[in-house]
GUZALO-900921 format. One record per atom (N, C-alpha, C, O, CB): residue number from 1; residue in one letter; atom name; x, y, z. Coordinates in Angstrom, 3 decimals, padded with zeros to 6 digits. Each point is the difference from the previous one (the first is absolute). Glycine has a CB too. Layout:
N
> seq, type, atom, east, north, up
> NUM, A, CA, X, Y, Z
...
# end
This chain:
57
> seq, type, atom, east, north, up
> 1, X, N, 057.511, 030.007, -027.741
> 1, X, CA, -000.445, 001.211, 000.383
> 1, X, C, 000.260, 000.463, 001.663
> 1, X, O, 000.365, 001.119, 000.358
> 1, X, CB, -002.087, -001.634, -002.398
> 2, X, N, 001.463, -000.532, 002.842
> 2, X, CA, 000.229, 000.046, 001.248
> 2, X, C, 001.474, 000.382, 000.309
> 2, X, O, 000.220, 001.046, 000.611
> 2, X, CB, -002.091, -002.639, -000.390
> 3, X, N, 002.888, 000.787, -000.619
> 3, X, CA, 001.470, -000.148, -000.003
> 3, X, C, 000.577, 001.429, -000.288
> 3, X, O, 000.907, 000.558, 000.618
> 3, X, CB, -000.988, -003.089, -001.451
> 4, X, N, -000.653, 003.019, -000.260
> 4, X, CA, 000.649, 001.090, -000.486
> 4, X, C, -000.398, 001.444, 000.927
> 4, X, O, 000.723, 000.993, 000.067
> 4, X, CB, -000.738, -002.362, -002.571
> 5, X, N, -001.158, 001.219, 003.100
> 5, X, CA, -000.298, 001.221, 000.748
> 5, X, C, 000.700, -000.260, 001.167
> 5, X, O, 000.341, 001.033, 000.577
> 5, X, CB, -002.533, -000.447, -001.497
> 6, X, N, 002.561, -001.742, 001.528
> 6, X, CA, 000.863, -000.264, 001.106
> 6, X, C, 001.211, 000.345, -000.224
> 6, X, O, 000.698, 000.339, 000.956
> 6, X, CB, -001.886, -001.914, -000.344
> 7, X, N, 001.663, 001.567, -001.808
> 7, X, CA, 001.319, 000.490, 000.202
> 7, X, C, 000.230, 001.597, -000.013
> 7, X, O, 000.950, 000.635, 000.458
> 7, X, CB, -000.365, -002.853, -001.485
> 8, X, N, -001.786, 002.691, 000.339
> 8, X, CA, 000.124, 001.337, -000.238
> 8, X, C, -000.182, 000.797, 001.490
> 8, X, O, 000.561, 001.040, 000.345
> 8, X, CB, -001.482, -001.426, -002.975
> 9, X, N, 000.092, -000.321, 003.293
> 9, X, CA, -000.642, 000.885, 001.264
> 9, X, C, 001.670, -000.469, 000.922
> 9, X, O, 000.585, 000.821, 000.708
> 9, X, CB, -004.344, -001.171, -000.724
> 10, X, N, 004.167, -000.800, -000.164
> 10, X, CA, 001.394, -000.243, 000.996
> 10, X, C, 001.089, 000.522, -000.647
> 10, X, O, 001.116, -000.483, 000.191
> 10, X, CB, -001.790, -001.618, 000.795
> 11, X, N, 000.441, 003.311, -001.957
> 11, X, CA, 001.359, 000.353, -000.613
> 11, X, C, 000.833, -001.147, -000.320
> 11, X, O, 001.002, -000.031, 000.715
> 11, X, CB, -001.038, 002.043, 000.508
> 12, X, N, -000.063, -003.177, -002.246
> 12, X, CA, 000.814, -000.997, -000.235
> 12, X, C, 000.279, -000.440, 001.038
> 12, X, O, 001.186, 000.234, 000.230
> 12, X, CB, -000.490, 000.409, -001.915
> 13, X, N, -001.288, -001.311, 002.666
> 13, X, CA, 000.042, -000.967, 000.951
> 13, X, C, 001.189, 000.738, 001.363
> 13, X, O, 000.690, -000.696, 000.745
> 13, X, CB, -001.321, -001.615, -002.994
> 14, X, N, 000.593, 003.440, 002.253
> 14, X, CA, 000.788, 000.902, 000.953
> 14, X, C, -000.579, 000.342, 001.095
> 14, X, O, 000.590, 000.184, 001.065
> 14, X, CB, 000.363, 000.624, -002.672
> 15, X, N, -002.278, -000.687, 001.400
> 15, X, CA, -000.951, 000.371, 001.454
> 15, X, C, -001.085, -001.145, 000.050
> 15, X, O, -000.333, -000.599, -001.023
> 15, X, CB, 000.484, 003.465, 000.903
> 16, X, N, -000.664, -003.126, 001.312
> 16, X, CA, -000.914, -001.052, 000.236
> 16, X, C, -001.273, 000.249, -000.532
> 16, X, O, -000.460, 001.141, 000.002
> 16, X, CB, 001.611, -001.665, 001.864
> 17, X, N, -001.765, -000.439, -002.322
> 17, X, CA, -001.311, 000.244, -000.745
> 17, X, C, -001.034, -001.192, 000.398
> 17, X, O, 000.548, -001.093, 000.144
> 17, X, CB, 000.761, 002.317, -002.238
> 18, X, N, -002.553, -001.193, 002.271
> 18, X, CA, -000.650, -001.028, 000.237
> 18, X, C, -001.250, -000.235, -000.703
> 18, X, O, -000.660, 001.039, -000.031
> 18, X, CB, 001.763, -000.822, 001.908
> 19, X, N, -001.622, -001.103, -002.399
> 19, X, CA, -001.218, -000.098, -000.769
> 19, X, C, -000.791, -001.246, 000.695
> 19, X, O, 000.582, -000.924, 000.569
> 19, X, CB, 000.543, 001.941, -002.916
> 20, X, N, -002.408, -000.913, 002.228
> 20, X, CA, -000.828, -000.890, 000.672
> 20, X, C, -000.871, -000.479, -001.486
> 20, X, O, -000.393, 000.908, -000.732
> 20, X, CB, 000.305, 000.384, 003.623
> 21, X, N, -000.123, -002.433, -003.197
> 21, X, CA, -000.799, -000.365, -000.739
> 21, X, C, -001.149, -001.198, 000.430
> 21, X, O, 000.342, -001.141, 000.311
> 21, X, CB, 001.583, 002.084, -001.707
> 22, X, N, -003.277, -000.504, 001.359
> 22, X, CA, -000.988, -000.682, 000.493
> 22, X, C, -001.180, -000.639, -001.019
> 22, X, O, -000.271, 000.493, -001.095
> 22, X, CB, 000.939, 001.029, 003.046
> 23, X, N, -001.005, -002.142, -001.654
> 23, X, CA, -001.221, -000.658, -000.667
> 23, X, C, -001.388, -000.027, 000.556
> 23, X, O, -000.458, -001.067, 000.409
> 23, X, CB, 002.126, -000.201, -001.131
> 24, X, N, -002.275, 002.223, 000.758
> 24, X, CA, -001.038, 000.170, 000.716
> 24, X, C, -001.301, 000.071, -000.671
> 24, X, O, -000.597, 001.057, -000.204
> 24, X, CB, 002.108, -000.121, 001.558
> 25, X, N, -001.905, -002.038, -001.671
> 25, X, CA, -001.158, -000.400, -001.038
> 25, X, C, -001.019, 000.931, 000.639
> 25, X, O, -000.086, 000.242, 001.204
> 25, X, CB, 000.584, -002.951, -001.914
> 26, X, N, -001.524, 003.366, -000.608
> 26, X, CA, -001.113, 000.590, 000.062
> 26, X, C, 000.082, 001.332, 001.102
> 26, X, O, -000.947, 000.760, 000.200
> 26, X, CB, -000.143, -003.194, -000.972
> 27, X, N, 002.558, 002.549, 001.499
> 27, X, CA, -000.307, 001.109, 000.657
> 27, X, C, 000.233, 001.136, -000.527
> 27, X, O, -000.581, 000.953, 000.519
> 27, X, CB, 000.822, -002.067, 001.022
> 28, X, N, 000.630, 001.373, -002.671
> 28, X, CA, 000.189, 001.066, -000.591
> 28, X, C, -001.297, 000.961, -000.717
> 28, X, O, -000.040, 001.192, -000.305
> 28, X, CB, 002.261, -002.593, 000.163
> 29, X, N, -003.272, 000.253, 000.027
> 29, X, CA, -001.032, 000.703, -000.745
> 29, X, C, -000.953, 000.841, 001.013
> 29, X, O, -000.839, 000.773, -000.462
> 29, X, CB, 000.941, -002.691, -001.407
> 30, X, N, 000.081, 001.712, 003.451
> 30, X, CA, -000.943, 000.654, 000.871
> 30, X, C, 000.928, 001.233, 000.400
> 30, X, O, -000.470, 000.751, 000.855
> 30, X, CB, -001.023, -002.970, 000.055
> 31, X, N, 002.574, 002.476, -001.350
> 31, X, CA, 000.414, 000.882, 000.367
> 31, X, C, -000.639, 001.755, -000.650
> 31, X, O, -000.485, 000.162, -001.120
> 31, X, CB, 002.412, -002.386, 001.578
> 32, X, N, -001.780, 003.100, 000.373
> 32, X, CA, -000.360, 001.413, -000.564
> 32, X, C, 001.177, 000.302, -000.749
> 32, X, O, 001.072, 000.303, 000.525
> 32, X, CB, -002.573, 000.578, 001.342
> 33, X, N, 001.308, -000.960, -003.043
> 33, X, CA, 001.333, 000.321, -001.168
> 33, X, C, 000.045, 001.681, 000.230
> 33, X, O, 001.079, 000.523, -000.276
> 33, X, CB, -001.578, -002.720, -002.041
> 34, X, N, -000.221, 002.785, 002.639
> 34, X, CA, 000.211, 001.666, -000.318
> 34, X, C, 000.767, 000.396, 001.331
> 34, X, O, 000.553, 001.086, 000.175
> 34, X, CB, -002.980, -000.445, -001.709
> 35, X, N, 002.372, -001.771, 002.520
> 35, X, CA, 000.625, 000.617, 001.554
> 35, X, C, 001.378, -000.730, -000.431
> 35, X, O, 001.058, 000.574, 000.257
> 35, X, CB, -003.333, -000.505, 002.051
> 36, X, N, 002.279, -001.136, -002.862
> 36, X, CA, 001.405, -000.753, -000.078
> 36, X, C, 000.947, 000.917, -001.025
> 36, X, O, 001.216, 000.056, 000.185
> 36, X, CB, -002.367, -002.692, 000.183
> 37, X, N, 000.490, 003.364, -001.485
> 37, X, CA, 000.540, 000.770, -000.810
> 37, X, C, 000.800, 001.255, 000.643
> 37, X, O, 001.157, 000.370, -000.199
> 37, X, CB, -002.965, -001.287, -001.289
> 38, X, N, 000.690, 001.502, 002.417
> 38, X, CA, 000.747, 001.036, 000.998
> 38, X, C, 001.186, -000.439, 000.574
> 38, X, O, 001.048, 000.611, -000.210
> 38, X, CB, -003.051, 000.215, 000.799
> 39, X, N, 001.958, -001.786, 000.091
> 39, X, CA, 000.864, -000.573, 001.027
> 39, X, C, 001.134, 000.067, -001.026
> 39, X, O, 000.980, 000.697, 000.265
> 39, X, CB, -002.539, -002.321, 001.487
> 40, X, N, 001.492, 000.919, -002.956
> 40, X, CA, 001.253, -000.520, -000.846
> 40, X, C, 000.814, 001.036, -000.399
> 40, X, O, 001.229, -000.049, -000.043
> 40, X, CB, -002.404, -001.732, -000.825
> 41, X, N, 000.379, 002.852, 000.534
> 41, X, CA, 000.511, 001.348, -000.251
> 41, X, C, 000.828, 000.989, 000.752
> 41, X, O, 000.842, 000.822, -000.360
> 41, X, CB, -002.563, -001.234, -000.584
> 42, X, N, 001.128, 000.016, 002.310
> 42, X, CA, 001.161, 000.836, 001.260
> 42, X, C, 000.891, -001.359, 000.427
> 42, X, O, 000.734, 000.290, 000.945
> 42, X, CB, -002.654, 001.912, 000.466
> 43, X, N, 002.021, -003.137, -001.692
> 43, X, CA, 001.265, -000.567, 000.310
> 43, X, C, 000.964, -000.447, -001.444
> 43, X, O, 001.148, -000.439, 000.060
> 43, X, CB, -002.473, -000.431, 002.352
> 44, X, N, 000.687, 001.062, -003.441
> 44, X, CA, 000.848, -000.643, -000.878
> 44, X, C, 000.370, 001.311, -001.001
> 44, X, O, -000.873, 000.767, -000.404
> 44, X, CB, -000.262, -003.458, 000.660
> 45, X, N, 002.346, 002.807, -000.540
> 45, X, CA, 000.298, 001.400, -000.879
> 45, X, C, 000.024, -000.577, -001.311
> 45, X, O, -000.426, 000.729, -000.896
> 45, X, CB, 001.922, 000.740, 002.537
> 46, X, N, -001.068, -002.683, -001.979
> 46, X, CA, 000.407, -000.340, -001.295
> 46, X, C, -001.356, -000.183, -001.076
> 46, X, O, -000.790, -000.943, -000.034
> 46, X, CB, 003.036, -000.246, 001.267
> 47, X, N, -002.228, 002.107, -001.868
> 47, X, CA, -001.300, -000.012, -000.950
> 47, X, C, -000.030, -001.262, -000.797
> 47, X, O, -001.113, -000.284, -000.441
> 47, X, CB, 001.115, 002.809, 000.173
> 48, X, N, 001.002, -003.373, -000.024
> 48, X, CA, 000.254, -001.369, -000.551
> 48, X, C, -001.017, -000.862, 000.651
> 48, X, O, -000.942, -000.599, -000.518
> 48, X, CB, 003.448, 000.919, 000.140
> 49, X, N, -002.136, -000.264, 001.588
> 49, X, CA, -000.794, -000.825, 000.683
> 49, X, C, -001.427, -000.085, 000.567
> 49, X, O, -000.667, -000.990, 000.301
> 49, X, CB, 002.653, 000.958, -000.140
> 50, X, N, -002.265, 001.330, -000.100
> 50, X, CA, -001.588, 000.304, -000.120
> 50, X, C, -000.560, -000.401, -001.184
> 50, X, O, -001.116, -000.519, 000.042
> 50, X, CB, 001.314, 002.367, 001.244
> 51, X, N, 000.449, -001.687, -002.496
> 51, X, CA, -000.647, -000.250, -001.205
> 51, X, C, -000.378, -001.565, 000.127
> 51, X, O, -001.141, -000.460, -000.040
> 51, X, CB, 002.473, 002.416, -001.376
> 52, X, N, -000.164, -002.653, 001.572
> 52, X, CA, -000.428, -001.490, 000.443
> 52, X, C, -001.121, -000.592, 000.740
> 52, X, O, -000.483, -001.118, -000.176
> 52, X, CB, 002.457, 001.288, 000.113
> 53, X, N, -002.304, 000.665, 000.857
> 53, X, CA, -001.165, -000.307, 000.946
> 53, X, C, -001.241, 000.247, -001.102
> 53, X, O, -000.826, -000.878, -000.250
> 53, X, CB, 002.015, 001.756, 002.874
> 54, X, N, -001.195, 000.486, -003.261
> 54, X, CA, -000.832, 000.348, -000.875
> 54, X, C, -000.761, -001.092, -001.183
> 54, X, O, -001.116, -000.292, -000.431
> 54, X, CB, 002.613, 002.358, 001.072
> 55, X, N, -000.253, -002.372, -000.789
> 55, X, CA, -000.191, -001.106, -001.459
> 55, X, C, -000.393, -001.371, 000.320
> 55, X, O, -000.495, -000.716, -000.871
> 55, X, CB, 002.362, 001.830, -000.350
> 56, X, N, -001.624, -001.635, 002.743
> 56, X, CA, -000.093, -001.159, 000.397
> 56, X, C, -001.489, -000.030, 000.849
> 56, X, O, -000.573, -001.053, 000.282
> 56, X, CB, 003.381, 000.741, -000.360
> 57, X, N, -003.249, 001.481, 000.380
> 57, X, CA, -001.355, 000.294, 000.670
> 57, X, C, -001.371, -000.042, -001.183
> 57, X, O, -001.151, 000.215, 000.381
> 57, X, CB, 002.679, 001.486, 001.553
# end
């Protein structure tokens, strides 16, 4: 899924695109998810990407 999203964002590899994958054990549970959702909505226009967050949380 990550590779597909990168291709879409980078216009099939024609524009630079960066992704960061991290393993932050037990950190995600301490985040205020309402604040995170608000920040994600401000910065991510792709509704499918936002749905991915909702399904995984």
